[in-house]
N, CA, C and O of each residue as an XYZ file, in Angstrom:
420
protein
N      80.134     68.452    126.675
C      80.296     68.964    125.334
C      79.334     70.117    125.049
O      79.695     71.070    124.359
N      78.125     70.036    125.573
C      77.174     71.112    125.343
C      77.669     72.413    125.968
O      77.453     73.494    125.420
N      78.321     72.305    127.098
C      78.848     73.493    127.759
C      79.886     74.171    126.875
O      79.891     75.396    126.759
N      80.752     73.404    126.260
C      81.766     73.968    125.376
C      81.139     74.677    124.184
O      81.624     75.729    123.768
N      80.069     74.117    123.629
C      79.406     74.750    122.492
C      78.788     76.078    122.901
O      78.865     77.064    122.168
N      78.163     76.093    124.099
C      77.570     77.339    124.570
C      78.653     78.382    124.817
O      78.491     79.545    124.449
N      79.741     77.977    125.429
C      80.833     78.912    125.684
C      81.417     79.425    124.378
O      81.732     80.608    124.253
N      81.560     78.526    123.401
C      82.086     78.927    122.097
C      81.133     79.875    121.388
O      81.567     80.843    120.763
N      79.810     79.598    121.483
C      78.852     80.457    120.794
C      78.789     81.836    121.454
O      78.603     82.834    120.758
N      78.937     81.914    122.766
C      78.963     83.207    123.445
C      80.227     83.957    123.060
O      80.177     85.159    122.801
N      81.327     83.286    123.020
C      82.580     83.921    122.631
C      82.511     84.406    121.189
O      82.998     85.493    120.880
N      81.924     83.630    120.322
C      81.784     84.015    118.921
C      80.890     85.246    118.805
O      81.186     86.174    118.052
N      79.782     85.243    119.568
C      78.885     86.404    119.551
C      79.608     87.652    120.060
O      79.466     88.734    119.489
N      80.367     87.499    121.116
C      81.095     88.635    121.674
C      82.107     89.174    120.670
O      82.258     90.387    120.520
N      82.791     88.276    119.992
C      83.777     88.693    118.992
C      83.090     89.393    117.827
O      83.563     90.428    117.356
N      81.978     88.833    117.361
C      81.252     89.443    116.248
C      80.713     90.826    116.619
O      80.803     91.765    115.828
N      80.157     90.944    117.816
C      79.627     92.235    118.256
C      80.722     93.284    118.407
O      80.560     94.425    117.975
N      81.820     92.900    119.013
C      82.898     93.873    119.195
C      83.517     94.267    117.857
O      83.896     95.423    117.671
N      83.626     93.319    116.921
C      84.141     93.637    115.588
C      83.195     94.576    114.853
O      83.633     95.541    114.227
N      81.898     94.291    114.930
C      80.911     95.156    114.274
C      80.923     96.553    114.885
O      80.815     97.553    114.174
N      81.055     96.612    116.189
C      81.108     97.905    116.863
C      82.343     98.694    116.435
O      82.265     99.894    116.171
N      83.471     98.011    116.372
C      84.712     98.670    115.959
C      84.626     99.149    114.515
O      84.953    100.298    114.217
N      84.187     98.273    113.623
C      84.094     98.641    112.214
C      83.008     99.690    111.975
O      83.122    100.510    111.064
N      81.966     99.662    112.786
C      80.890    100.644    112.634
C      81.297    102.032    113.068
O      80.836    103.015    112.489
N      82.147    102.140    114.069
C      82.568    103.462    114.554
C      83.825    103.974    113.864
O      84.159    105.151    113.999
N      84.513    103.139    113.147
C      85.736    103.548    112.464
C      85.507    104.691    111.472
O      86.282    105.648    111.479
N      84.476    104.635    110.616
C      84.255    105.767    109.701
C      83.977    107.079    110.438
O      84.387    108.143    109.974
N      83.291    107.017    111.571
C      83.016    108.232    112.333
C      84.309    108.843    112.870
O      84.483    110.062    112.860
N      85.202    107.990    113.333
C      86.474    108.486    113.851
C      87.295    109.125    112.736
O      87.924    110.163    112.942
N      87.290    108.515    111.568
C      88.033    109.072    110.441
C      87.412    110.377    109.960
O      88.130    111.317    109.621
N      86.085    110.442    109.927
C      85.401    111.664    109.488
C      85.691    112.804    110.449
O      85.892    113.944    110.029
N      85.712    112.502    111.713
C      85.958    113.540    112.703
C      87.360    114.116    112.548
O      87.542    115.331    112.626
N      88.340    113.267    112.333
C      89.707    113.769    112.195
C      89.873    114.575    110.914
O      90.601    115.567    110.906
N      89.212    114.169    109.829
C      89.332    114.939    108.585
C      88.611    116.276    108.709
O      89.083    117.278    108.170
N      87.473    116.314    109.410
C      86.769    117.578    109.624
C      87.625    118.522    110.466
O      87.674    119.725    110.209
N      88.288    117.971    111.459
C      89.170    118.782    112.293
C      90.305    119.352    111.456
O      90.677    120.516    111.606
N      90.847    118.531    110.582
C      91.935    118.988    109.724
C      91.452    120.101    108.796
O      92.175    121.073    108.576
N      90.239    119.974    108.249
C      89.691    121.019    107.377
C      89.522    122.324    108.145
O      89.823    123.397    107.621
N      89.043    122.241    109.380
C      88.863    123.445    110.183
C      90.193    124.122    110.485
O      90.280    125.349    110.508
N      91.227    123.321    110.718
C      92.541    123.888    111.004
C      93.121    124.581    109.782
O      93.864    125.553    109.915
N      92.785    124.084    108.578
C      93.320    124.658    107.353
C      92.588    125.931    106.935
O      93.131    126.717    106.159
N      91.373    126.153    107.429
C      90.584    127.313    107.022
C      91.122    128.592    107.660
O      91.559    128.591    108.811
N      91.081    129.659    106.908
C      91.446    130.981    107.419
C      90.176    131.788    107.582
O      89.346    131.848    106.675
N      90.029    132.404    108.735
C      88.843    133.201    109.002
C      89.214    134.673    109.002
O      90.210    135.077    109.603
N      88.405    135.468    108.321
C      88.596    136.912    108.320
C      87.264    137.560    108.654
O      86.233    137.232    108.067
N      87.299    138.478    109.596
C      86.094    139.187    110.002
C      86.295    140.661    109.693
O      87.280    141.269    110.113
N      85.351    141.227    108.953
C      85.405    142.651    108.642
C      84.376    143.389    109.478
O      83.195    143.043    109.485
N      84.835    144.395    110.170
C      83.934    145.242    110.946
C      83.961    146.604    110.271
O      84.903    147.379    110.430
N      82.913    146.874    109.521
C      82.928    148.096    108.726
C      82.364    149.300    109.477
O      82.905    150.401    109.373
N      81.306    149.106    110.217
C      80.672    150.238    110.881
C      80.678    150.046    112.396
O      79.641    149.799    113.012
N      81.850    150.162    112.973
C      81.990    150.033    114.413
C      81.610    151.357    115.060
O      82.191    152.398    114.753
N      80.638    151.308    115.952
C      80.138    152.527    116.579
C      81.164    153.051    117.584
O      81.699    152.306    118.404
N      81.417    154.351    117.491
C      82.322    155.003    118.433
C      81.626    155.101    119.787
O      80.441    155.427    119.859
N      82.358    154.822    120.849
C      81.787    154.899    122.189
C      81.818    156.335    122.696
O      82.789    157.055    122.464
N      80.766    156.752    123.383
C      80.742    158.121    123.909
C      81.736    158.279    125.059
O      82.008    157.332    125.798
N      82.271    159.493    125.193
C      83.183    159.749    126.308
C      82.403    159.975    127.594
O      82.877    159.632    128.677
N      81.202    160.555    127.481
C      80.346    160.768    128.654
C      78.932    160.317    128.310
O      78.390    160.672    127.264
N      78.346    159.533    129.205
C      76.965    159.093    129.045
C      76.173    159.548    130.256
O      76.595    159.349    131.395
N      75.023    160.159    130.006
C      74.110    160.546    131.086
C      72.965    159.548    131.121
O      72.373    159.228    130.090
N      72.655    159.052    132.333
C      71.536    158.123    132.503
C      70.609    158.665    133.580
O      71.011    159.469    134.420
N      69.345    158.205    133.539
C      68.411    158.606    134.595
C      68.466    157.592    135.729
O      69.304    156.691    135.718
N      67.577    157.735    136.706
C      67.612    156.850    137.884
C      67.295    155.401    137.534
O      67.627    154.499    138.304
N      66.661    155.159    136.388
C      66.367    153.797    135.935
C      67.434    153.268    134.978
O      67.260    152.228    134.341
N      68.535    154.002    134.891
C      69.683    153.665    134.042
C      69.357    153.661    132.549
O      70.010    152.971    131.768
N      68.348    154.431    132.160
C      68.068    154.626    130.741
C      68.946    155.769    130.251
O      69.121    156.768    130.948
N      69.488    155.622    129.071
C      70.383    156.639    128.524
C      69.584    157.891    128.189
O      68.598    157.844    127.454
N      70.033    159.003    128.743
C      69.408    160.301    128.501
C      70.178    161.051    127.413
O      69.577    161.665    126.531
N      71.511    160.996    127.480
C      72.339    161.701    126.495
C      73.704    161.036    126.392
O      74.188    160.418    127.340
N      74.310    161.177    125.221
C      75.664    160.689    124.989
C      76.488    161.839    124.421
O      76.051    162.536    123.504
N      77.671    162.029    124.966
C      78.552    163.109    124.525
C      79.844    162.506    123.982
O      80.395    161.560    124.546
N      80.309    163.070    122.885
C      81.546    162.625    122.251
C      82.537    163.781    122.257
O      82.147    164.940    122.116
N      83.793    163.471    122.418
C      84.811    164.520    122.391
C      85.527    164.643    123.718
O      85.470    163.743    124.557
N      86.194    165.752    123.898
C      86.975    166.023    125.100
C      86.033    166.204    126.296
O      85.189    167.100    126.274
N      86.160    165.370    127.344
C      85.248    165.442    128.492
C      85.232    166.800    129.190
O      84.170    167.260    129.611
N      86.384    167.444    129.320
C      86.401    168.738    130.018
C      85.660    169.806    129.216
O      84.990    170.660    129.797
N      85.771    169.766    127.903
C      85.036    170.713    127.062
C      83.532    170.467    127.141
O      82.743    171.410    127.193
N      83.144    169.195    127.149
C      81.718    168.846    127.242
C      81.160    169.313    128.578
O      80.076    169.894    128.631
N      81.896    169.062    129.657
C      81.439    169.485    130.990
C      81.323    171.005    131.084
O      80.402    171.522    131.717
N      82.243    171.708    130.464
C      82.194    173.174    130.485
C      80.993    173.686    129.679
O      80.308    174.622    130.093
N      80.753    173.062    128.535
C      79.662    173.501    127.663
C      78.293    173.219    128.292
O      77.364    174.010    128.131
N      78.166    172.101    129.002
C      76.898    171.715    129.620
C      77.030    171.740    131.145
O      76.669    170.777    131.822
N      77.538    172.821    131.665
C      77.853    172.953    133.087
C      76.629    172.746    133.980
O      76.719    172.042    134.986
N      75.497    173.340    133.636
C      74.285    173.203    134.454
C      73.831    171.745    134.535
O      73.401    171.276    135.588
N      73.931    171.051    133.431
C      73.525    169.638    133.405
C      74.401    168.812    134.334
O      73.895    167.970    135.075
N      75.700    169.041    134.303
C      76.612    168.250    135.128
C      76.565    168.652    136.603
O      77.026    167.899    137.461
N      76.014    169.827    136.905
C      75.794    170.202    138.306
C      74.667    169.365    138.909
O      74.609    169.187    140.126
N      73.779    168.856    138.069
C      72.659    168.032    138.525
C      72.954    166.541    138.380
O      72.049    165.718    138.517
N      74.191    166.189    138.108
C      74.553    164.788    137.875
C      75.674    164.354    138.810
O      76.474    165.165    139.277
N      75.707    163.051    139.069
C      76.769    162.462    139.898
C      77.459    161.362    139.113
O      76.822    160.612    138.374
N      78.772    161.277    139.286
C      79.556    160.259    138.594
C      79.175    158.879    139.114
O      79.245    158.619    140.315
N      78.780    158.011    138.218
C      78.404    156.647    138.579
C      79.569    155.687    138.354
O      79.873    154.856    139.210
N      80.218    155.805    137.197
C      81.334    154.909    136.874
C      82.266    155.594    135.888
O      81.856    156.437    135.091
N      83.540    155.203    135.969
C      84.530    155.751    135.041
C      85.511    154.647    134.695
O      86.006    153.937    135.570
N      85.786    154.514    133.392
C      86.746    153.521    132.925
C      87.482    154.105    131.728
O      86.868    154.515    130.743
N      88.798    154.135    131.827
C      89.640    154.744    130.790
C      89.149    156.152    130.478
O      89.191    157.026    131.344
N      88.690    156.381    129.269
C      88.262    157.725    128.870
C      86.733    157.822    128.792
O      86.207    158.718    128.132
N      86.023    156.916    129.454
C      84.563    156.905    129.396
C      83.994    157.068    130.798
O      84.459    156.448    131.754
N      82.969    157.925    130.896
C      82.324    158.182    132.186
C      80.819    158.043    132.041
O      80.249    158.332    130.989
N      80.187    157.595    133.120
C      78.729    157.501    133.167
C      78.260    158.316    134.363
O      78.718    158.114    135.487
N      77.350    159.230    134.105
C      76.790    160.099    135.139
C      75.301    159.827    135.284
O      74.601    159.586    134.300
N      74.826    159.869    136.531
C      73.396    159.747    136.818
C      72.858    161.148    137.041
O      73.383    161.907    137.856
N      71.800    161.482    136.304
C      71.155    162.781    136.486
C      70.259    162.665    137.710
O      69.287    161.909    137.702
N      70.585    163.415    138.769
C      69.874    163.310    140.043
C      68.611    164.162    140.038
O      67.528    163.655    140.330
N      68.729    165.417    139.720
C      67.578    166.339    139.727
C      67.107    166.562    138.305
O      67.714    167.305    137.535
N      66.014    165.903    137.977
C      65.520    166.025    136.614
C      64.189    166.686    136.573
O      63.624    166.869    135.494
């Protein structure tokens, strides 16, 4: 008979603990789903008012520090600063942007 009481008391403890655990975590589960629903209902708008225009040509030194930035038509810039570009080598080019390394400074 004592064995049955011990088995019953362990089973009762297990049931009480699992019930408490379930009831204790239930509000967290409900809060999480409502927070998710609120996030889904929110509309986000981002305003970018002062977006910096990227230079068409950038000159850098051997340590990759920016020496000069040019905006506008690349061929016109190269023609206007012909001596500078004679001392520079193309490092990278992507779309309408170029980076030159000034070799002889």
